[in-house]
All heavy atoms as TSV, in Angstrom:
chain	resi	resn	atom	element	x	y	z
A	1	MET	N	N	1.430	-8.317	-0.333
A	1	MET	CA	C	2.227	-9.512	-0.149
A	1	MET	C	C	1.304	-10.586	0.432
A	1	MET	O	O	0.670	-10.397	1.451
A	1	MET	CB	C	3.385	-9.214	0.807
A	1	MET	CG	C	4.286	-10.391	1.022
A	1	MET	SD	S	5.632	-10.033	2.173
A	1	MET	CE	C	6.658	-8.995	1.158
A	2	GLY	N	N	1.240	-11.750	-0.205
A	2	GLY	CA	C	0.391	-12.833	0.253
A	2	GLY	C	C	1.057	-13.664	1.326
A	2	GLY	O	O	2.219	-13.483	1.664
A	3	ASN	N	N	0.279	-14.603	1.854
A	3	ASN	CA	C	0.809	-15.471	2.906
A	3	ASN	C	C	1.977	-16.308	2.424
A	3	ASN	O	O	2.911	-16.557	3.173
A	3	ASN	CB	C	-0.291	-16.376	3.456
A	3	ASN	CG	C	-1.231	-15.634	4.378
A	3	ASN	OD1	O	-0.859	-14.600	4.931
A	3	ASN	ND2	N	-2.434	-16.132	4.539
A	4	ASP	N	N	1.928	-16.778	1.164
A	4	ASP	CA	C	3.039	-17.579	0.629
A	4	ASP	C	C	4.328	-16.764	0.601
A	4	ASP	O	O	5.398	-17.269	0.929
A	4	ASP	CB	C	2.724	-18.090	-0.776
A	4	ASP	CG	C	1.640	-19.158	-0.767
A	4	ASP	OD1	O	1.428	-19.785	0.300
A	4	ASP	OD2	O	0.999	-19.362	-1.810
A	5	ASP	N	N	4.216	-15.492	0.210
A	5	ASP	CA	C	5.399	-14.625	0.188
A	5	ASP	C	C	5.956	-14.424	1.593
A	5	ASP	O	O	7.162	-14.448	1.798
A	5	ASP	CB	C	5.059	-13.264	-0.424
A	5	ASP	CG	C	4.767	-13.355	-1.909
A	5	ASP	OD1	O	5.262	-14.305	-2.552
A	5	ASP	OD2	O	4.035	-12.486	-2.418
A	6	LYS	N	N	5.072	-14.220	2.569
A	6	LYS	CA	C	5.518	-14.030	3.947
A	6	LYS	C	C	6.204	-15.284	4.460
A	6	LYS	O	O	7.228	-15.207	5.130
A	6	LYS	CB	C	4.338	-13.678	4.855
A	6	LYS	CG	C	3.850	-12.277	4.687
A	6	LYS	CD	C	2.725	-11.980	5.636
A	6	LYS	CE	C	2.189	-10.588	5.424
A	6	LYS	NZ	N	1.062	-10.304	6.317
A	7	ASN	N	N	5.639	-16.450	4.148
A	7	ASN	CA	C	6.240	-17.705	4.600
A	7	ASN	C	C	7.609	-17.917	3.971
A	7	ASN	O	O	8.534	-18.386	4.622
A	7	ASN	CB	C	5.323	-18.892	4.286
A	7	ASN	CG	C	4.079	-18.909	5.144
A	7	ASN	OD1	O	4.051	-18.303	6.212
A	7	ASN	ND2	N	3.049	-19.577	4.679
A	8	ARG	N	N	7.756	-17.575	2.705
A	8	ARG	CA	C	9.048	-17.715	2.035
A	8	ARG	C	C	10.085	-16.797	2.668
A	8	ARG	O	O	11.223	-17.186	2.873
A	8	ARG	CB	C	8.920	-17.408	0.543
A	8	ARG	CG	C	8.559	-18.630	-0.256
A	8	ARG	CD	C	8.662	-18.350	-1.741
A	8	ARG	NE	N	7.382	-18.740	-2.304
A	8	ARG	CZ	C	6.538	-17.945	-2.927
A	8	ARG	NH1	N	6.836	-16.705	-3.155
A	8	ARG	NH2	N	5.388	-18.387	-3.375
A	9	GLN	N	N	9.681	-15.568	2.976
A	9	GLN	CA	C	10.602	-14.629	3.623
A	9	GLN	C	C	11.091	-15.180	4.951
A	9	GLN	O	O	12.275	-15.163	5.230
A	9	GLN	CB	C	9.903	-13.298	3.905
A	9	GLN	CG	C	9.980	-12.310	2.807
A	9	GLN	CD	C	9.426	-10.982	3.267
A	9	GLN	OE1	O	8.491	-10.903	4.061
A	9	GLN	NE2	N	10.000	-9.917	2.764
A	10	GLN	N	N	10.168	-15.659	5.761
A	10	GLN	CA	C	10.527	-16.136	7.086
A	10	GLN	C	C	11.373	-17.393	7.010
A	10	GLN	O	O	12.266	-17.586	7.812
A	10	GLN	CB	C	9.275	-16.367	7.924
A	10	GLN	CG	C	8.595	-15.058	8.276
A	10	GLN	CD	C	7.262	-15.252	8.951
A	10	GLN	OE1	O	6.748	-16.352	9.049
A	10	GLN	NE2	N	6.679	-14.161	9.418
A	11	SER	N	N	11.124	-18.253	6.036
A	11	SER	CA	C	11.908	-19.481	5.938
A	11	SER	C	C	13.348	-19.196	5.516
A	11	SER	O	O	14.242	-19.965	5.815
A	11	SER	CB	C	11.247	-20.468	4.964
A	11	SER	OG	O	11.297	-19.959	3.655
A	12	ARG	N	N	13.566	-18.081	4.830
A	12	ARG	CA	C	14.921	-17.699	4.442
A	12	ARG	C	C	15.615	-16.888	5.523
A	12	ARG	O	O	16.734	-16.443	5.352
A	12	ARG	CB	C	14.894	-16.876	3.155
A	12	ARG	CG	C	14.485	-17.682	1.941
A	12	ARG	CD	C	14.579	-16.827	0.723
A	12	ARG	NE	N	13.678	-15.684	0.875
A	12	ARG	CZ	C	13.189	-14.980	-0.105
A	12	ARG	NH1	N	13.512	-15.250	-1.334
A	12	ARG	NH2	N	12.388	-13.970	0.113
A	13	GLY	N	N	14.941	-16.667	6.626
A	13	GLY	CA	C	15.546	-15.928	7.715
A	13	GLY	C	C	15.390	-14.426	7.609
A	13	GLY	O	O	16.004	-13.692	8.362
A	14	GLU	N	N	14.576	-13.949	6.685
A	14	GLU	CA	C	14.359	-12.516	6.553
A	14	GLU	C	C	13.296	-12.070	7.542
A	14	GLU	O	O	12.369	-12.796	7.841
A	14	GLU	CB	C	13.928	-12.176	5.128
A	14	GLU	CG	C	15.019	-12.453	4.112
A	14	GLU	CD	C	14.581	-12.154	2.694
A	14	GLU	OE1	O	13.568	-11.471	2.509
A	14	GLU	OE2	O	15.257	-12.630	1.790
A	15	ILE	N	N	13.446	-10.868	8.051
A	15	ILE	CA	C	12.524	-10.316	9.022
A	15	ILE	C	C	11.627	-9.291	8.336
A	15	ILE	O	O	12.112	-8.402	7.637
A	15	ILE	CB	C	13.289	-9.622	10.178
A	15	ILE	CG1	C	14.317	-10.568	10.784
A	15	ILE	CG2	C	12.328	-9.097	11.219
A	15	ILE	CD1	C	13.757	-11.791	11.432
A	16	SER	N	N	10.322	-9.420	8.528
A	16	SER	CA	C	9.370	-8.516	7.878
A	16	SER	C	C	9.346	-7.155	8.580
A	16	SER	O	O	9.720	-7.039	9.753
A	16	SER	CB	C	7.972	-9.123	7.903
A	16	SER	OG	O	7.460	-9.145	9.219
A	17	ASP	N	N	8.877	-6.145	7.849
A	17	ASP	CA	C	8.702	-4.814	8.435
A	17	ASP	C	C	7.716	-4.887	9.592
A	17	ASP	O	O	7.873	-4.200	10.598
A	17	ASP	CB	C	8.188	-3.829	7.389
A	17	ASP	CG	C	9.221	-3.489	6.343
A	17	ASP	OD1	O	10.428	-3.674	6.604
A	17	ASP	OD2	O	8.825	-3.035	5.254
A	18	GLU	N	N	6.696	-5.730	9.437
A	18	GLU	CA	C	5.689	-5.881	10.484
A	18	GLU	C	C	6.303	-6.423	11.774
A	18	GLU	O	O	5.979	-5.956	12.875
A	18	GLU	CB	C	4.574	-6.816	10.012
A	18	GLU	CG	C	3.456	-6.970	11.009
A	18	GLU	CD	C	2.338	-7.874	10.514
A	18	GLU	OE1	O	2.400	-8.358	9.374
A	18	GLU	OE2	O	1.407	-8.102	11.302
A	19	ALA	N	N	7.204	-7.382	11.653
A	19	ALA	CA	C	7.857	-7.943	12.842
A	19	ALA	C	C	8.711	-6.883	13.539
A	19	ALA	O	O	8.701	-6.788	14.770
A	19	ALA	CB	C	8.710	-9.147	12.453
A	20	ILE	N	N	9.430	-6.083	12.764
A	20	ILE	CA	C	10.240	-5.015	13.340
A	20	ILE	C	C	9.338	-4.003	14.044
A	20	ILE	O	O	9.629	-3.557	15.159
A	20	ILE	CB	C	11.098	-4.321	12.263
A	20	ILE	CG1	C	12.101	-5.309	11.684
A	20	ILE	CG2	C	11.802	-3.090	12.829
A	20	ILE	CD1	C	12.833	-4.803	10.464
A	21	PHE	N	N	8.227	-3.661	13.405
A	21	PHE	CA	C	7.278	-2.722	14.004
A	21	PHE	C	C	6.758	-3.241	15.342
A	21	PHE	O	O	6.692	-2.501	16.324
A	21	PHE	CB	C	6.112	-2.467	13.042
A	21	PHE	CG	C	5.027	-1.630	13.646
A	21	PHE	CD1	C	5.178	-0.258	13.746
A	21	PHE	CD2	C	3.861	-2.203	14.127
A	21	PHE	CE1	C	4.190	0.521	14.318
A	21	PHE	CE2	C	2.874	-1.436	14.706
A	21	PHE	CZ	C	3.025	-0.065	14.793
A	22	LYS	N	N	6.394	-4.518	15.388
A	22	LYS	CA	C	5.849	-5.093	16.622
A	22	LYS	C	C	6.864	-5.075	17.758
A	22	LYS	O	O	6.525	-4.760	18.905
A	22	LYS	CB	C	5.364	-6.522	16.371
A	22	LYS	CG	C	4.079	-6.572	15.574
A	22	LYS	CD	C	3.634	-7.997	15.340
A	22	LYS	CE	C	2.361	-8.047	14.529
A	22	LYS	NZ	N	1.907	-9.431	14.321
A	23	VAL	N	N	8.114	-5.383	17.456
A	23	VAL	CA	C	9.157	-5.364	18.487
A	23	VAL	C	C	9.387	-3.928	18.963
A	23	VAL	O	O	9.470	-3.674	20.174
A	23	VAL	CB	C	10.469	-5.990	17.957
A	23	VAL	CG1	C	11.606	-5.768	18.937
A	23	VAL	CG2	C	10.270	-7.469	17.683
A	24	ALA	N	N	9.460	-2.992	18.029
A	24	ALA	CA	C	9.657	-1.588	18.397
A	24	ALA	C	C	8.499	-1.098	19.259
A	24	ALA	O	O	8.706	-0.390	20.250
A	24	ALA	CB	C	9.803	-0.728	17.150
A	25	LYS	N	N	7.295	-1.488	18.891
A	25	LYS	CA	C	6.118	-1.088	19.662
A	25	LYS	C	C	6.197	-1.613	21.095
A	25	LYS	O	O	5.919	-0.878	22.045
A	25	LYS	CB	C	4.849	-1.594	18.983
A	25	LYS	CG	C	3.580	-1.160	19.676
A	25	LYS	CD	C	2.365	-1.708	18.988
A	25	LYS	CE	C	2.002	-2.995	19.702
A	25	LYS	NZ	N	0.738	-3.572	19.309
A	26	GLU	N	N	6.580	-2.856	21.258
A	26	GLU	CA	C	6.684	-3.435	22.602
A	26	GLU	C	C	7.727	-2.697	23.451
A	26	GLU	O	O	7.512	-2.454	24.637
A	26	GLU	CB	C	7.035	-4.922	22.524
A	26	GLU	CG	C	5.895	-5.785	22.038
A	26	GLU	CD	C	4.667	-5.708	22.931
A	26	GLU	OE1	O	4.829	-5.751	24.178
A	26	GLU	OE2	O	3.564	-5.592	22.396
A	27	ILE	N	N	8.833	-2.349	22.844
A	27	ILE	CA	C	9.873	-1.607	23.572
A	27	ILE	C	C	9.359	-0.235	23.977
A	27	ILE	O	O	9.548	0.205	25.120
A	27	ILE	CB	C	11.155	-1.499	22.723
A	27	ILE	CG1	C	11.777	-2.890	22.561
A	27	ILE	CG2	C	12.141	-0.522	23.349
A	27	ILE	CD1	C	12.900	-2.951	21.559
A	28	VAL	N	N	8.682	0.454	23.062
A	28	VAL	CA	C	8.141	1.777	23.354
A	28	VAL	C	C	7.099	1.685	24.473
A	28	VAL	O	O	7.086	2.525	25.381
A	28	VAL	CB	C	7.551	2.419	22.075
A	28	VAL	CG1	C	6.693	3.622	22.405
A	28	VAL	CG2	C	8.666	2.809	21.121
A	29	VAL	N	N	6.255	0.676	24.427
A	29	VAL	CA	C	5.250	0.504	25.487
A	29	VAL	C	C	5.934	0.341	26.845
A	29	VAL	O	O	5.518	0.941	27.831
A	29	VAL	CB	C	4.327	-0.699	25.178
A	29	VAL	CG1	C	3.510	-1.105	26.396
A	29	VAL	CG2	C	3.408	-0.380	24.008
A	30	LYS	N	N	6.983	-0.452	26.892
A	30	LYS	CA	C	7.722	-0.627	28.155
A	30	LYS	C	C	8.325	0.692	28.622
A	30	LYS	O	O	8.285	1.021	29.811
A	30	LYS	CB	C	8.826	-1.678	28.013
A	30	LYS	CG	C	8.307	-3.064	27.798
A	30	LYS	CD	C	7.508	-3.536	28.994
A	30	LYS	CE	C	6.968	-4.921	28.741
A	30	LYS	NZ	N	6.002	-5.351	29.729
A	31	PHE	N	N	8.893	1.467	27.701
A	31	PHE	CA	C	9.459	2.771	28.064
A	31	PHE	C	C	8.386	3.692	28.632
A	31	PHE	O	O	8.631	4.439	29.574
A	31	PHE	CB	C	10.128	3.425	26.864
A	31	PHE	CG	C	11.511	2.925	26.548
A	31	PHE	CD1	C	12.088	1.877	27.239
A	31	PHE	CD2	C	12.246	3.514	25.534
A	31	PHE	CE1	C	13.368	1.431	26.944
A	31	PHE	CE2	C	13.535	3.080	25.230
A	31	PHE	CZ	C	14.087	2.039	25.944
A	32	ILE	N	N	7.196	3.667	28.039
A	32	ILE	CA	C	6.094	4.487	28.536
A	32	ILE	C	C	5.688	4.025	29.932
A	32	ILE	O	O	5.486	4.839	30.834
A	32	ILE	CB	C	4.891	4.433	27.568
A	32	ILE	CG1	C	5.240	5.169	26.267
A	32	ILE	CG2	C	3.645	5.035	28.211
A	32	ILE	CD1	C	4.236	4.969	25.148
A	33	GLU	N	N	5.594	2.719	30.121
A	33	GLU	CA	C	5.186	2.167	31.420
A	33	GLU	C	C	6.138	2.555	32.547
A	33	GLU	O	O	5.693	2.800	33.666
A	33	GLU	CB	C	5.090	0.639	31.342
A	33	GLU	CG	C	3.922	0.136	30.531
A	33	GLU	CD	C	3.915	-1.365	30.357
A	33	GLU	OE1	O	4.907	-2.048	30.709
A	33	GLU	OE2	O	2.899	-1.877	29.843
A	34	VAL	N	N	7.414	2.608	32.273
A	34	VAL	CA	C	8.379	2.941	33.329
A	34	VAL	C	C	8.696	4.440	33.379
A	34	VAL	O	O	9.539	4.866	34.166
A	34	VAL	CB	C	9.694	2.123	33.200
A	34	VAL	CG1	C	9.418	0.646	33.326
A	34	VAL	CG2	C	10.428	2.446	31.912
A	35	GLY	N	N	8.018	5.232	32.542
A	35	GLY	CA	C	8.180	6.675	32.589
A	35	GLY	C	C	9.396	7.217	31.871
A	35	GLY	O	O	9.787	8.362	32.086
A	36	ARG	N	N	10.008	6.421	31.018
A	36	ARG	CA	C	11.199	6.877	30.288
A	36	ARG	C	C	10.862	7.586	28.977
A	36	ARG	O	O	11.744	8.111	28.316
A	36	ARG	CB	C	12.114	5.688	29.974
A	36	ARG	CG	C	12.592	4.910	31.151
A	36	ARG	CD	C	13.918	5.330	31.660
A	36	ARG	NE	N	14.828	5.738	30.634
A	36	ARG	CZ	C	16.098	5.443	30.593
A	36	ARG	NH1	N	16.608	4.667	31.520
A	36	ARG	NH2	N	16.874	5.910	29.647
A	37	LEU	N	N	9.585	7.555	28.603
A	37	LEU	CA	C	9.171	8.148	27.331
A	37	LEU	C	C	7.951	9.025	27.558
A	37	LEU	O	O	6.999	8.617	28.220
A	37	LEU	CB	C	8.845	7.038	26.332
A	37	LEU	CG	C	8.394	7.443	24.939
A	37	LEU	CD1	C	9.467	8.258	24.238
A	37	LEU	CD2	C	8.067	6.218	24.120
A	38	THR	N	N	7.991	10.239	26.999
A	38	THR	CA	C	6.870	11.167	27.113
A	38	THR	C	C	6.278	11.412	25.729
A	38	THR	O	O	6.942	11.163	24.717
A	38	THR	CB	C	7.341	12.511	27.700
A	38	THR	OG1	O	8.285	13.097	26.788
A	38	THR	CG2	C	7.968	12.328	29.070
A	39	PRO	N	N	5.051	11.913	25.670
A	39	PRO	CA	C	4.441	12.197	24.366
A	39	PRO	C	C	5.276	13.149	23.503
A	39	PRO	O	O	5.314	13.012	22.287
A	39	PRO	CB	C	3.092	12.821	24.725
A	39	PRO	CG	C	2.762	12.227	26.052
A	39	PRO	CD	C	4.090	12.104	26.761
A	40	SER	N	N	5.960	14.079	24.129
A	40	SER	CA	C	6.736	15.049	23.349
A	40	SER	C	C	7.954	14.420	22.668
A	40	SER	O	O	8.434	14.921	21.660
A	40	SER	CB	C	7.183	16.217	24.225
A	40	SER	OG	O	8.054	15.751	25.238
A	41	SER	N	N	8.449	13.330	23.219
A	41	SER	CA	C	9.620	12.687	22.612
A	41	SER	C	C	9.281	11.387	21.887
A	41	SER	O	O	10.166	10.697	21.395
A	41	SER	CB	C	10.674	12.405	23.686
A	41	SER	OG	O	10.174	11.487	24.643
A	42	PHE	N	N	7.989	11.078	21.798
A	42	PHE	CA	C	7.572	9.801	21.216
A	42	PHE	C	C	8.058	9.617	19.782
A	42	PHE	O	O	8.640	8.589	19.440
A	42	PHE	CB	C	6.048	9.653	21.254
A	42	PHE	CG	C	5.572	8.427	20.523
A	42	PHE	CD1	C	5.585	7.196	21.145
A	42	PHE	CD2	C	5.145	8.501	19.202
A	42	PHE	CE1	C	5.169	6.060	20.479
A	42	PHE	CE2	C	4.731	7.372	18.523
A	42	PHE	CZ	C	4.744	6.151	19.161
A	43	ASP	N	N	7.806	10.591	18.930
A	43	ASP	CA	C	8.106	10.453	17.500
A	43	ASP	C	C	9.577	10.129	17.255
A	43	ASP	O	O	9.909	9.160	16.564
A	43	ASP	CB	C	7.708	11.734	16.758
A	43	ASP	CG	C	7.776	11.570	15.251
A	43	ASP	OD1	O	7.435	10.476	14.757
A	43	ASP	OD2	O	8.159	12.542	14.565
A	44	ASP	N	N	10.441	10.920	17.823
A	44	ASP	CA	C	11.881	10.716	17.643
A	44	ASP	C	C	12.340	9.391	18.249
A	44	ASP	O	O	13.105	8.645	17.639
A	44	ASP	CB	C	12.661	11.869	18.266
A	44	ASP	CG	C	14.153	11.723	18.055
A	44	ASP	OD1	O	14.566	11.485	16.898
A	44	ASP	OD2	O	14.896	11.839	19.037
A	45	THR	N	N	11.840	9.098	19.433
A	45	THR	CA	C	12.263	7.881	20.131
A	45	THR	C	C	11.798	6.639	19.381
A	45	THR	O	O	12.573	5.691	19.220
A	45	THR	CB	C	11.721	7.863	21.573
A	45	THR	OG1	O	12.179	9.040	22.243
A	45	THR	CG2	C	12.183	6.635	22.315
A	46	PHE	N	N	10.544	6.613	18.921
A	46	PHE	CA	C	10.046	5.441	18.199
A	46	PHE	C	C	10.877	5.199	16.943
A	46	PHE	O	O	11.270	4.066	16.658
A	46	PHE	CB	C	8.569	5.579	17.832
A	46	PHE	CG	C	8.035	4.347	17.156
A	46	PHE	CD1	C	7.587	3.286	17.912
A	46	PHE	CD2	C	8.025	4.234	15.772
A	46	PHE	CE1	C	7.123	2.121	17.302
A	46	PHE	CE2	C	7.573	3.089	15.162
A	46	PHE	CZ	C	7.114	2.027	15.921
A	47	GLU	N	N	11.150	6.251	16.199
A	47	GLU	CA	C	11.935	6.103	14.969
A	47	GLU	C	C	13.335	5.574	15.265
A	47	GLU	O	O	13.836	4.691	14.559
A	47	GLU	CB	C	12.026	7.432	14.222
A	47	GLU	CG	C	12.758	7.291	12.905
A	47	GLU	CD	C	12.759	8.573	12.091
A	47	GLU	OE1	O	12.078	9.534	12.458
A	47	GLU	OE2	O	13.470	8.583	11.073
A	48	ARG	N	N	13.969	6.089	16.305
A	48	ARG	CA	C	15.316	5.628	16.667
A	48	ARG	C	C	15.308	4.159	17.072
A	48	ARG	O	O	16.207	3.397	16.698
A	48	ARG	CB	C	15.877	6.506	17.783
A	48	ARG	CG	C	16.229	7.897	17.273
A	48	ARG	CD	C	16.660	8.858	18.343
A	48	ARG	NE	N	17.677	8.295	19.212
A	48	ARG	CZ	C	17.850	8.657	20.463
A	48	ARG	NH1	N	17.071	9.566	21.009
A	48	ARG	NH2	N	18.806	8.118	21.187
A	49	ILE	N	N	14.293	3.744	17.827
A	49	ILE	CA	C	14.186	2.338	18.239
A	49	ILE	C	C	13.957	1.452	17.025
A	49	ILE	O	O	14.604	0.419	16.857
A	49	ILE	CB	C	13.062	2.159	19.278
A	49	ILE	CG1	C	13.457	2.827	20.587
A	49	ILE	CG2	C	12.740	0.682	19.496
A	49	ILE	CD1	C	12.315	2.939	21.593
A	50	TYR	N	N	13.030	1.870	16.153
A	50	TYR	CA	C	12.722	1.093	14.949
A	50	TYR	C	C	13.977	0.910	14.088
A	50	TYR	O	O	14.294	-0.190	13.653
A	50	TYR	CB	C	11.617	1.775	14.140
A	50	TYR	CG	C	11.205	0.988	12.920
A	50	TYR	CD1	C	10.142	0.107	12.982
A	50	TYR	CD2	C	11.888	1.122	11.708
A	50	TYR	CE1	C	9.762	-0.624	11.872
A	50	TYR	CE2	C	11.517	0.391	10.601
A	50	TYR	CZ	C	10.454	-0.475	10.684
A	50	TYR	OH	O	10.085	-1.212	9.581
A	51	ARG	N	N	14.693	2.002	13.842
A	51	ARG	CA	C	15.901	1.944	12.999
A	51	ARG	C	C	16.992	1.091	13.636
A	51	ARG	O	O	17.705	0.359	12.940
A	51	ARG	CB	C	16.435	3.348	12.709
A	51	ARG	CG	C	15.482	4.206	11.917
A	51	ARG	CD	C	15.284	3.677	10.514
A	51	ARG	NE	N	14.217	4.432	9.880
A	51	ARG	CZ	C	13.339	3.916	9.040
A	51	ARG	NH1	N	13.390	2.655	8.702
A	51	ARG	NH2	N	12.398	4.665	8.525
A	52	ALA	N	N	17.124	1.165	14.956
A	52	ALA	CA	C	18.134	0.350	15.640
A	52	ALA	C	C	17.819	-1.141	15.489
A	52	ALA	O	O	18.715	-1.955	15.222
A	52	ALA	CB	C	18.198	0.722	17.110
A	53	ILE	N	N	16.563	-1.499	15.625
A	53	ILE	CA	C	16.154	-2.902	15.455
A	53	ILE	C	C	16.382	-3.318	14.003
A	53	ILE	O	O	16.913	-4.402	13.735
A	53	ILE	CB	C	14.692	-3.107	15.864
A	53	ILE	CG1	C	14.526	-2.854	17.360
A	53	ILE	CG2	C	14.203	-4.505	15.498
A	53	ILE	CD1	C	13.096	-2.694	17.803
A	54	GLU	N	N	15.993	-2.458	13.076
A	54	GLU	CA	C	16.159	-2.768	11.656
A	54	GLU	C	C	17.632	-2.995	11.302
A	54	GLU	O	O	17.973	-3.950	10.592
A	54	GLU	CB	C	15.574	-1.628	10.810
A	54	GLU	CG	C	15.567	-1.926	9.334
A	54	GLU	CD	C	14.919	-0.816	8.546
A	54	GLU	OE1	O	15.154	0.380	8.852
A	54	GLU	OE2	O	14.163	-1.133	7.617
A	55	ARG	N	N	18.524	-2.150	11.803
A	55	ARG	CA	C	19.958	-2.317	11.540
A	55	ARG	C	C	20.473	-3.618	12.146
A	55	ARG	O	O	21.377	-4.241	11.598
A	55	ARG	CB	C	20.745	-1.130	12.117
A	55	ARG	CG	C	20.665	0.116	11.299
A	55	ARG	CD	C	21.678	1.163	11.768
A	55	ARG	NE	N	21.663	1.383	13.200
A	55	ARG	CZ	C	20.926	2.296	13.832
A	55	ARG	NH1	N	20.139	3.081	13.138
A	55	ARG	NH2	N	21.014	2.439	15.139
A	56	THR	N	N	19.897	-4.007	13.269
A	56	THR	CA	C	20.345	-5.231	13.937
A	56	THR	C	C	19.928	-6.485	13.175
A	56	THR	O	O	20.727	-7.411	13.025
A	56	THR	CB	C	19.772	-5.285	15.372
A	56	THR	OG1	O	20.224	-4.134	16.080
A	56	THR	CG2	C	20.218	-6.533	16.095
A	57	VAL	N	N	18.703	-6.514	12.680
A	57	VAL	CA	C	18.205	-7.730	12.029
A	57	VAL	C	C	18.443	-7.758	10.528
A	57	VAL	O	O	18.311	-8.805	9.903
A	57	VAL	CB	C	16.704	-7.977	12.327
A	57	VAL	CG1	C	16.476	-8.147	13.814
A	57	VAL	CG2	C	15.843	-6.871	11.761
A	58	ARG	N	N	18.770	-6.609	9.954
A	58	ARG	CA	C	19.049	-6.538	8.501
A	58	ARG	C	C	20.398	-5.859	8.263
A	58	ARG	O	O	20.459	-4.749	7.729
A	58	ARG	CB	C	17.962	-5.738	7.797
A	58	ARG	CG	C	16.629	-6.389	7.793
A	58	ARG	CD	C	15.669	-5.551	6.994
A	58	ARG	NE	N	14.342	-6.129	7.044
A	58	ARG	CZ	C	13.226	-5.459	6.854
A	58	ARG	NH1	N	13.282	-4.170	6.600
A	58	ARG	NH2	N	12.075	-6.055	6.928
A	59	PRO	N	N	21.460	-6.531	8.648
A	59	PRO	CA	C	22.770	-5.906	8.426
A	59	PRO	C	C	23.024	-5.710	6.930
A	59	PRO	O	O	22.634	-6.534	6.123
A	59	PRO	CB	C	23.749	-6.881	9.035
A	59	PRO	CG	C	23.013	-8.160	9.164
A	59	PRO	CD	C	21.551	-7.848	9.191
A	60	ARG	N	N	23.700	-4.636	6.597
A	60	ARG	CA	C	23.945	-4.337	5.172
A	60	ARG	C	C	25.285	-4.883	4.767
A	60	ARG	O	O	26.215	-4.972	5.366
A	60	ARG	CB	C	23.905	-2.843	4.952
A	60	ARG	CG	C	22.514	-2.330	5.243
A	60	ARG	CD	C	22.376	-0.887	4.789
A	60	ARG	NE	N	21.244	-0.267	5.390
A	60	ARG	CZ	C	19.992	-0.350	4.915
A	60	ARG	NH1	N	19.746	-1.044	3.849
A	60	ARG	NH2	N	19.010	0.263	5.511
């Protein structure tokens, strides 16, 4: 996907997968910093956070 495609998506109010990933990453980092997330639960927790953000910004 080129820059023109990304700009068109954003101008129409669509949220990119990359933007969702970045927000999910920031939330996970905060959870790690405050001790709410451990390496053993990382995979499941990251996926749940990512999907929750995706459902919020891309309602079906």
